[in-house]
Structures are given as structure tokens and as C-alpha cells.
C-alpha positions as CSV (number, residue, x, y, z in Angstrom):
1,M,0.0,0.0,0.0
2,S,2.9,2.3,0.8
3,D,4.3,1.7,-2.7
4,T,1.0,2.5,-4.2
5,V,0.8,5.8,-2.4
6,D,4.4,6.6,-3.4
7,N,3.7,5.8,-7.0
8,S,0.6,7.9,-6.9
9,I,2.5,10.8,-5.5
10,R,5.3,10.3,-8.0
11,D,3.0,10.0,-10.9
12,D,1.1,13.3,-10.0
13,N,4.5,15.0,-9.5
14,I,3.3,16.2,-6.0
15,T,5.9,16.7,-3.3
16,M,5.3,16.4,0.4
17,D,5.7,20.1,0.8
18,Q,2.9,20.7,-1.7
19,V,0.6,18.3,0.2
20,M,1.3,20.1,3.5
21,A,0.6,23.4,1.8
22,D,-2.7,22.2,0.5
23,M,-3.7,21.0,3.9
24,D,-2.8,24.4,5.3
25,N,-4.9,26.1,2.6
26,A,-7.9,23.8,3.1
27,Q,-10.9,25.8,4.3
28,E,-13.3,24.7,6.9
29,I,-16.5,24.6,4.9
30,Y,-19.8,25.0,6.6
31,Q,-23.3,26.3,5.6
32,G,-23.5,30.1,5.6
33,K,-19.7,30.7,5.3
34,I,-18.6,33.2,2.8
35,V,-15.7,31.9,0.6
36,E,-13.5,33.3,-2.1
37,G,-12.4,31.4,-5.1
38,T,-11.3,31.3,-8.7
39,V,-13.5,30.4,-11.7
40,V,-12.1,27.2,-13.3
41,K,-15.0,26.1,-15.5
42,I,-18.2,27.6,-17.1
43,D,-21.0,25.5,-18.5
44,K,-24.7,25.7,-19.1
45,D,-25.4,24.5,-15.5
46,G,-23.4,27.1,-13.8
47,V,-19.8,28.0,-12.7
48,M,-17.2,25.9,-11.0
49,V,-15.0,27.6,-8.5
50,D,-11.7,26.6,-6.9
51,I,-12.0,27.5,-3.3
52,G,-8.5,26.1,-2.3
53,G,-7.4,23.0,-0.6
54,K,-8.1,20.9,-3.7
55,S,-11.7,21.8,-3.2
56,E,-14.1,22.9,-5.9
57,A,-17.5,24.2,-5.5
58,K,-20.4,24.9,-7.8
59,I,-22.5,28.0,-8.3
60,P,-25.7,26.8,-10.0
61,V,-27.4,29.1,-12.5
62,D,-30.3,29.7,-10.1
63,Q,-27.8,31.1,-7.6
64,L,-26.6,33.8,-10.0
65,S,-28.3,37.1,-10.8
66,A,-30.8,37.1,-13.7
67,K,-28.3,39.1,-15.7
68,E,-25.4,36.8,-15.1
69,A,-27.5,33.7,-15.7
70,E,-28.7,35.1,-19.0
71,N,-25.2,35.1,-20.5
72,L,-22.6,33.1,-18.4
73,E,-19.8,33.5,-21.0
74,E,-20.1,37.3,-20.9
75,A,-20.5,37.5,-17.1
76,F,-17.6,35.2,-16.2
77,K,-14.1,34.4,-17.5
78,I,-11.7,31.6,-16.4
79,G,-9.5,33.0,-13.7
80,D,-12.1,35.5,-12.4
81,E,-12.1,35.9,-8.6
82,V,-15.6,35.6,-7.0
83,K,-17.1,35.7,-3.6
84,A,-20.0,33.5,-2.6
85,R,-21.9,32.0,0.3
86,V,-22.0,28.2,1.1
87,I,-25.5,27.0,1.0
88,Q,-24.7,23.3,1.0
89,A,-21.7,21.5,2.4
90,G,-20.7,17.8,2.5
91,S,-23.7,16.6,0.5
92,K,-23.5,14.1,-2.4
93,D,-23.7,17.0,-4.8
94,G,-20.5,18.5,-3.3
95,I,-20.2,22.1,-2.1
96,I,-22.9,24.4,-3.5
97,L,-22.5,28.1,-3.4
98,S,-24.8,31.1,-3.9
99,K,-23.4,34.3,-5.4
100,K,-26.7,36.2,-5.6
101,S,-27.2,36.0,-1.8
102,I,-24.0,37.7,-1.0
103,D,-24.4,40.1,-3.9
104,Y,-27.7,41.0,-2.4
105,E,-26.1,41.9,0.9
106,L,-23.2,43.8,-0.8
107,R,-25.6,45.7,-3.1
108,W,-27.9,46.6,-0.3
109,D,-25.0,48.3,1.4
110,E,-24.3,50.1,-1.9
111,I,-28.0,51.2,-2.1
112,Q,-27.8,52.4,1.5
113,K,-24.8,54.6,0.6
114,L,-26.5,55.9,-2.5
115,Y,-29.5,56.9,-0.4
116,E,-27.5,58.6,2.2
117,E,-25.5,60.6,-0.4
118,K,-28.7,61.4,-2.4
119,Q,-27.1,60.0,-5.5
120,I,-29.0,59.8,-8.9
121,V,-29.2,56.2,-10.1
122,S,-30.1,54.7,-13.5
123,A,-32.2,51.6,-13.4
124,V,-34.4,49.5,-15.8
125,V,-38.2,49.3,-15.3
126,K,-39.1,45.6,-15.1
127,E,-42.9,45.8,-14.9
128,V,-45.8,48.0,-13.9
129,N,-48.8,47.5,-11.7
130,K,-51.7,49.7,-10.7
131,G,-49.7,51.7,-8.3
132,G,-46.5,52.4,-10.2
133,L,-43.2,51.0,-11.7
134,K,-41.2,48.0,-10.4
135,V,-37.6,48.7,-11.0
136,D,-34.4,46.6,-11.0
137,L,-32.0,48.5,-8.7
138,L,-28.7,46.6,-8.4
139,G,-30.5,43.3,-8.3
140,H,-33.2,44.5,-5.8
141,T,-36.7,45.3,-6.7
142,A,-37.5,48.9,-6.0
143,F,-40.8,50.7,-6.5
144,C,-41.6,54.1,-8.0
145,P,-45.2,55.3,-7.4
146,N,-47.2,56.7,-10.4
147,S,-47.2,60.1,-8.7
148,Q,-43.4,60.1,-8.8
149,V,-43.1,59.3,-12.5
150,W,-42.3,62.2,-14.9
151,G,-44.3,62.2,-18.1
152,K,-47.9,61.7,-19.1
153,P,-49.2,58.1,-19.2
154,D,-50.9,56.6,-22.2
155,K,-54.7,56.1,-22.0
156,K,-56.1,52.6,-22.4
157,K,-59.8,51.9,-22.8
158,Y,-61.4,49.0,-21.1
159,N,-65.0,47.6,-21.2
160,I,-66.2,47.1,-17.6
161,N,-69.7,45.9,-17.1
162,G,-70.7,47.2,-20.5
163,R,-69.2,50.6,-19.9
164,E,-66.1,51.9,-21.6
165,V,-63.6,53.2,-19.1
166,E,-60.4,55.1,-19.8
167,V,-57.5,54.1,-17.6
168,A,-54.0,55.6,-17.3
169,S,-51.3,53.2,-18.5
170,Y,-47.6,53.3,-17.7
171,D,-46.8,50.2,-19.9
172,K,-44.7,52.3,-22.2
173,F,-42.0,52.6,-19.5
174,V,-41.4,48.8,-19.3
175,G,-37.8,48.1,-20.5
176,E,-36.8,51.7,-20.3
177,T,-33.8,52.9,-18.4
178,L,-34.8,55.9,-16.2
179,E,-33.1,58.0,-13.6
180,F,-34.2,57.9,-10.0
181,E,-33.6,59.3,-6.6
182,I,-33.9,57.0,-3.6
183,K,-36.6,58.6,-1.4
184,D,-36.8,55.9,1.3
185,I,-35.4,52.5,2.2
186,D,-36.3,49.8,4.8
187,K,-33.9,46.9,4.9
188,N,-36.0,44.8,7.2
189,K,-39.1,45.1,4.9
190,H,-36.9,45.1,1.8
191,N,-38.6,48.3,0.6
192,I,-37.0,50.8,-1.7
193,I,-39.0,53.8,-2.8
194,L,-37.9,55.8,-5.8
195,S,-38.8,59.1,-7.5
196,N,-38.2,59.8,-11.2
197,R,-40.2,63.1,-11.1
198,D,-37.9,64.8,-8.6
199,V,-34.8,63.9,-10.7
200,V,-36.3,65.3,-13.9
201,R,-37.5,68.4,-12.2
202,K,-34.0,69.2,-10.8
203,Q,-32.5,68.5,-14.2
204,K,-35.0,70.8,-15.9
205,E,-34.4,73.5,-13.4
206,K,-30.6,73.2,-14.0
207,E,-31.2,73.3,-17.7
208,R,-33.5,76.3,-17.4
209,K,-31.0,78.3,-15.5
210,A,-28.3,77.4,-18.0
211,F,-30.5,78.3,-20.9
212,W,-31.5,81.8,-19.6
213,K,-28.0,82.5,-18.7
214,G,-26.8,81.8,-22.2
215,I,-29.5,83.6,-24.2
216,Y,-29.5,87.4,-24.8
217,E,-30.9,90.1,-27.1
218,G,-28.9,90.5,-30.2
219,Q,-27.6,86.9,-30.2
220,T,-27.7,84.7,-33.3
221,R,-28.7,81.0,-32.5
222,T,-29.4,77.9,-34.4
223,G,-33.0,76.5,-34.2
224,V,-35.3,74.0,-35.7
225,V,-38.8,74.9,-37.0
226,K,-41.2,73.1,-34.7
227,S,-44.6,74.2,-36.0
228,L,-46.2,76.7,-38.3
229,T,-49.2,78.9,-37.7
230,N,-51.0,81.6,-39.7
231,F,-49.1,84.3,-37.7
232,G,-45.6,82.8,-37.6
233,A,-43.5,79.8,-36.6
234,F,-42.3,78.3,-33.3
235,V,-38.6,77.5,-33.4
236,S,-37.1,75.1,-31.0
237,L,-33.9,76.6,-29.5
238,D,-33.3,73.5,-27.3
239,K,-35.3,70.6,-26.0
240,N,-37.1,72.7,-23.5
241,Y,-37.6,76.2,-25.0
242,D,-39.2,77.5,-28.2
243,G,-39.1,81.1,-29.6
244,L,-41.8,82.8,-31.7
245,L,-40.7,83.9,-35.2
246,H,-43.5,86.3,-36.3
247,I,-44.5,86.3,-40.0
248,S,-43.4,90.0,-40.2
249,E,-39.9,89.0,-39.1
250,M,-39.5,86.2,-41.7
251,S,-38.5,88.3,-44.7
252,W,-38.0,91.8,-46.0
253,N,-40.5,90.8,-48.7
254,K,-44.2,90.8,-48.0
255,I,-45.4,87.2,-47.5
256,N,-48.9,85.9,-47.0
257,S,-48.0,82.6,-45.2
258,P,-45.0,81.3,-43.3
259,K,-45.1,78.2,-45.6
260,E,-43.8,80.4,-48.3
261,V,-40.4,80.6,-46.7
262,L,-40.3,77.8,-44.0
263,S,-41.1,74.1,-43.5
264,V,-41.4,72.1,-40.2
265,G,-38.0,70.5,-39.5
266,D,-35.9,73.3,-41.2
267,E,-32.7,74.1,-39.3
268,I,-32.3,77.9,-39.4
269,Q,-30.2,80.7,-38.0
270,V,-32.4,83.2,-36.0
271,Y,-31.7,86.6,-34.4
272,V,-32.9,87.0,-30.8
273,K,-35.0,90.2,-30.7
274,S,-36.0,89.8,-27.0
275,A,-35.7,87.2,-24.3
276,D,-38.0,87.7,-21.3
277,Q,-37.3,85.2,-18.5
278,K,-40.1,86.4,-16.3
279,Q,-42.7,86.1,-19.1
280,N,-40.9,83.0,-20.4
281,K,-41.1,84.6,-23.9
282,I,-38.6,84.7,-26.7
283,S,-39.1,86.8,-29.9
284,L,-37.0,85.9,-32.9
285,S,-36.2,87.4,-36.3
286,L,-35.0,85.9,-39.5
287,K,-34.8,89.1,-41.6
288,E,-32.5,90.8,-39.1
289,I,-29.7,88.5,-40.2
290,L,-30.5,88.9,-43.9
291,P,-29.1,91.9,-45.9
292,D,-31.2,95.0,-45.3
293,P,-32.5,96.1,-48.7
294,W,-33.0,99.6,-47.4
295,N,-29.2,100.1,-47.4
296,D,-29.2,100.4,-51.2
297,I,-32.4,102.5,-51.5
298,P,-30.9,106.0,-51.3
299,E,-28.3,105.2,-53.9
300,K,-30.7,103.3,-56.2
301,Y,-33.6,105.8,-55.9
302,P,-32.1,109.3,-55.3
303,V,-34.4,112.4,-55.1
304,D,-35.5,113.7,-58.5
305,S,-34.9,110.3,-60.2
306,V,-37.7,109.0,-62.4
307,F,-38.5,105.4,-63.0
308,E,-41.3,103.0,-64.0
309,G,-42.7,100.8,-61.2
310,K,-45.5,98.3,-60.6
311,I,-48.4,99.1,-58.2
312,T,-48.4,96.5,-55.5
313,R,-51.4,97.6,-53.5
314,V,-53.9,100.5,-53.3
315,A,-55.4,102.1,-50.3
316,Q,-58.0,104.9,-50.1
317,K,-55.4,107.7,-49.6
318,A,-52.3,106.1,-51.1
319,A,-50.8,103.6,-53.5
320,F,-47.7,101.6,-53.2
321,V,-45.0,100.8,-55.7
322,D,-42.6,97.9,-55.7
323,L,-38.9,99.0,-55.3
324,G,-37.6,95.4,-55.1
325,N,-36.5,93.1,-52.2
326,G,-39.8,93.8,-50.3
327,V,-39.3,97.6,-50.2
328,E,-42.3,99.7,-51.3
329,G,-42.5,103.4,-52.2
330,I,-45.6,105.4,-51.4
331,I,-47.6,107.7,-53.7
332,P,-49.9,109.9,-51.4
333,I,-53.2,110.8,-52.9
334,S,-52.0,114.4,-53.1
335,E,-49.2,113.3,-55.5
336,M,-51.5,111.1,-57.6
337,S,-52.7,113.7,-60.1
338,V,-52.9,117.4,-60.9
339,N,-56.7,116.9,-60.8
340,R,-58.5,116.4,-57.5
341,I,-59.4,112.8,-56.9
342,N,-61.3,111.2,-54.0
343,V,-59.8,107.7,-53.9
344,C,-56.6,106.3,-55.3
345,G,-58.5,103.5,-56.9
346,D,-59.9,106.0,-59.4
347,M,-56.4,106.4,-60.8
348,V,-54.5,103.0,-60.4
349,K,-55.0,99.4,-59.5
350,P,-52.6,96.6,-58.4
351,G,-50.5,95.4,-61.3
352,D,-50.5,98.8,-63.1
353,T,-47.1,100.1,-64.4
354,V,-46.7,103.8,-63.6
355,T,-44.0,106.4,-64.1
356,V,-43.1,108.1,-60.9
357,K,-40.6,110.7,-59.6
358,V,-38.8,110.3,-56.3
359,I,-39.5,113.4,-54.1
360,Y,-38.3,112.2,-50.7
361,V,-36.0,109.4,-49.4
362,S,-35.1,108.6,-45.8
363,N,-33.2,105.4,-44.9
364,E,-33.7,106.2,-41.2
365,E,-37.5,106.6,-41.6
366,R,-37.4,103.7,-44.1
367,K,-39.6,105.9,-46.4
368,V,-39.6,106.7,-50.1
369,T,-42.2,109.1,-51.3
370,L,-43.1,109.1,-55.0
371,S,-45.2,111.4,-57.2
372,M,-47.2,110.8,-60.4
373,K,-48.3,114.4,-60.3
374,Q,-44.8,115.7,-60.7
375,I,-44.4,113.7,-63.8
376,E,-47.7,115.1,-65.1
377,L,-46.7,118.7,-64.1
378,A,-43.3,118.3,-65.8
379,K,-45.1,117.1,-68.9
380,I,-47.5,120.0,-68.8
381,E,-44.6,122.4,-68.2
382,K,-42.7,120.9,-71.1
383,E,-45.7,121.2,-73.4
384,E,-46.2,124.8,-72.3
385,E,-42.6,125.6,-73.0
386,A,-42.9,124.0,-76.4
387,A,-46.0,125.9,-77.1
388,Y,-44.4,129.2,-76.0
389,E,-41.4,128.6,-78.2
390,E,-43.7,127.9,-81.1
391,Y,-45.6,131.0,-80.3
392,Q,-42.4,133.1,-80.2
393,K,-41.3,131.7,-83.6
394,E,-44.7,132.6,-85.1
395,Q,-44.5,136.1,-83.7
396,E,-41.0,136.6,-85.0
397,S,-42.1,135.4,-88.4
398,T,-45.1,137.8,-88.7
399,S,-43.4,140.8,-87.2
400,S,-40.2,140.8,-89.3
401,F,-39.8,143.6,-92.0
402,N,-37.3,145.1,-94.6
403,I,-36.1,148.7,-93.9
404,G,-35.5,149.4,-97.6
405,E,-39.0,148.3,-98.4
406,Y,-40.5,150.3,-95.6
407,F,-38.8,153.6,-96.4
408,G,-38.3,153.1,-100.2
409,D,-41.7,154.6,-101.3
410,E,-41.2,157.6,-99.1
411,L,-37.7,158.2,-100.4
412,K,-38.8,157.8,-103.9
413,S,-41.7,160.2,-103.4
414,D,-39.4,162.9,-101.9
415,A,-37.0,162.6,-104.8
416,E,-39.8,163.1,-107.4
417,N,-41.0,166.2,-105.6
418,N,-37.6,167.7,-105.4
419,S,-37.1,167.1,-109.1
420,A,-40.3,168.9,-110.1
421,E,-39.4,172.0,-108.2
């Protein structure tokens, strides 16, 4: 027998020193003991762990967390160090360990620390019930009441006793990762109460302060057209704030509908005309960052210049002429004709082409005053000058005479009289 032992030792290449060392490293195994070991094997049934002293123990799949059990190859690698609790010792199945039980204790301590430090945690919603959301928080089931969920629930209709009843549903949150604040914990009752609403409120307040700190009158910002109305467009400046771009601020040209220049989803540069934090109102302009057509008007239409233009619109006491790029010149009713008229519509209509004279230009007032009467007066004056010139020519023609012819008869008569004497 002695030879057999020696041969066995010799065959396994084990020295007596190694045997003694293994005996020293052997752990006293008993139920409830926490042991540390090294992963030596991974299969579909679980994980085998070397806990020293030539002892191996098994962690079955059902003694791992749901996430670990779902993908063992991803959760564990050969050589990983693990800590587990002995739940079975000395049975025919060998040593059985539980990792999830010790993880539960370790993670509860972590949750306690998060609660005390008021830390924000991210967790997945596992399911919902009538009262709120059930959340997986570090392997523990936590609860977030409906009143502590940020966001409107969906509405579901049910037929109860022949009556259609609409009930709030939070099903859309299942599987979603949300941020929570731990409001209360009770280890003895294994209760963890969460709030998602408080986290979002604090985040929005922080974002609100940052937004109003960063926006100011005269600033140019990038925005996205969120919606169009008859009077303008709402432009999203960030995820929480929209500004109003009034139709009058969209173009230097006159437009009838915002759809003529914008579409929902357009990314545009806008000018901040005003930003009122107290009223929570932001007014925007598009034309302020476009070239101002009035800059060229004084040079293009100097006083006394004459040009042809098209009537764009007619009011009772004035008509307007297109000067290009959305600029209009005004013809007051007093400058419409040399004759007295009661309404401008008696003289012109939209679309008419008229010849006008510039009689006043002011870039500061953004005003160009035009006159049709001055053109008519100039024409009358020219006609009068021409008629006068013609008259003068006629007068010169009829009043011209020859001195010889005028005095010739008298001279001849005097000569004859002298000769007779």
C-alpha cells in the first residue's frame, strides 16, 4: 500500500511540501460561510470555483443574478475571482455556493450609501402595476409610485360591465432605463421607494438656468422649426424652449403665409430680438440676419430720379410701388394727379405700371415718397414751354420787315417832288 501511495505521488508530481501546503490552505467549509475562489469552469449549468485545498464548489445558474444567468460566458471568465456563500456543504452534490445571496447583501450596502449621499441612479423598469413601476435596482426590486413618474401616461380603454372606461397606463416605460432618486429604504421590509419626477424636475431647473444664462438680445442662434401657424412659426432653441418667429420677421419681402419661406423641421439661424425670462417669452427674427434692402435704396432711388414701377397695393389715400426686395415706395393721394381725386383706386389698380418721380428718401425713416403728379406737371410744363417757343417763332415770323422796303416809297416820293421843283 505504501508503494501505491508513493507511485501515486510520484505520478502526480506532487511533493510532500505541496501536500502540506494544500492541507494548510484547506478551508473549513460549513453552511453560511462566505468563501472566495477562482473560476475554473463555465457551462450551461453554472460556474465551477476553486476555493482552495483541492476543493471545488459549484454555483448553479439559479444562484446567480438574472443578468449573469442570461449570459454566463459574458458574465464570467476563467480566472475571475468571485465571492459566494456556502448553502450546501458535505452533500452528495458537493459544495454548493450562492453568489446572488452575497451580492444581495453587498448591493444593499451600496444602495444604502446611494440613499445617504442622495445620488442619482439609473435603473431599468421591469414591470408596472396599478400603483407604479417595479424597477431593478442593483438586483433589488424597487418601487416608483405613479405620482413620482415624470411624463404623461398613455390612455387605455377597457370595457367594464358594459361601460367603456379610460385608464392611465404606464406600460410604455417597461424596459426603459430611467433616472431615479432613492426617497426611502427599509432593509427589514426590503422596501426601496424611488422618484423619477424629482430627478427630472431638478434636471430641468438646472437646464432652465443654463438656458436663460446663455441667451440674450442680439444673439444669433441655431434653431429648428417646430410648428407653423398663420401668424408665424415656433422655433425650438433647445429641448425645453421655443421662440416665436412672427411672420413680419421672416422676410423683408411681404409674404402671405409662413409656408412660403419655411417648413417644419428646417434648421435655421435666427436673431434673438428679445428674451423675457419672467414672461418666459422669446421673440425671434429671420430678416435681421438677412441683408437689409434699405441700405441700397438712397443710392438706387435718389431724389428727382424718375423710373417705372408696378403698383403692389392700393389704399384709399395712397398707392404703393414695388422697389424690389420687399421695399415699397408710397404715392400719397395728393401726389397722384394734378386733378382732384377722392380715392386712389380711381387712378390706379394693383399690377399697373406707372412712371413716378422720387420726391423724398429717408433710410432712417425707411420711407420713399413718390409722385405721379410731378411727372404730369413736368409734362405740362414741357408742353407749355414747347407751345411758347412755337408762339415766339410765329411772332418773330409775322413781325419781321425790310427797312428798304418800308422807307423806299417815301424816299422815292421825296425825290420826285424835289425834281419837279
